[in-house]
Phi, psi and omega in degrees: 000133181290141179262134183270146178214146180291128182302328179286312180298329179294332185253357179299132180085348179250304180238341183242156178261158175294145179285333174242127185234099177192164178242146180206159177286167180298329180287320185272345187301311182301319181294319180290325178296317177295322179296320176300317180296320180292322178296315179294319181297320180297313183293314182294321184287319185272340182228041181296333182284356180273357180068070184248103180279331181204155179227121178261144183232129176237137181237136172236186183292335185234004184207155172238119184252126175253124176255105185263116176270123186218150176273346180229077184296332181299329180293321182279330182279316181075181180287122180057027176077013183292321180295322180294326177294321178296318178298318181297319179296318180293321179291329180297330180289335181281328182292127182287323179275100185289348178283346180270139181266137176273129175237133182242127176241140181250123177248119183278137175263116185283330183236076182297336180288353177252011178258122185299319181293318180293323178293319178297319179292327176295319177297318179300315180298320180291323178294321180291342175271013175068030175278152181297129188293325179293322178293322179296316180297314182298317180295320180295317179299314181296316181297317183290318179295320178294335180282349177118003179289149179270348178186152179209144176224130179238131180232133176241142180218132180146198178277078184290134180068015180078015181293158182288327180256137179284150178209176183233133177227142178215155178213143182223161177213138184082204182245146177228086181280083185290335184268002182262118183293330180284349181278127179274097181251117178267126185242142178217148178218140174202176181231133176267127181269104181254167179293335180267358181134181181275145175241121179282138180236122176238144182217131174241131178232122177265118185254011181101186176293162186299323177293321180292318182294331178292320178292332178284343181082022181236016183286166178232174177064242182287340181273095183282154173300155184297320178245111182247120179263118182238129178232129184237134176232130176264132181294147179218000000 
């Protein structure tokens, strides 16, 4: 029987970077880990419409830096950066160590249709609008392949179509080399909240080798987007 492994965890330390980058003592580690979760939860919950697939957190002795990857940077920046200042003030309230300054950087995703998390969230939104799940899967496969992906797989699990018994359906197109470390596979998971229960949505997108995906502008981790918009505000 095949053993399942998270595509990101499989590549951490080899091709991908950790989402949280800091060092702490054994005593302080649980509190900082919980704080990271609260920071991510706040941004994802309040600005879910901005298309945020991941948030990286870096800590130094005097600052906490959040690198927010988004498909719609204008929503987070606002006019003359005012919205970003509001986000920074709200995040400062979550940080327990008030001596540390919150810094927010915005990294734009040029090809959101090649990001597994954003594609999974798009499928979830369509399912919650009561669209037929087979039609949604077929449309998603075509859109992603036309955008330049070399392969995509979408899996749904739950009471599909309102049936009494839950089941699992998946469809793929192209190739998905999950066991190849050099393969840039973007993975995403979310849940659609339906009246009959939750439907799990998983998405794998193969964007080519890591060097190729960087030229396509769809890499993750160390492979930054070609155009990265970064705005930094220091609290005062």
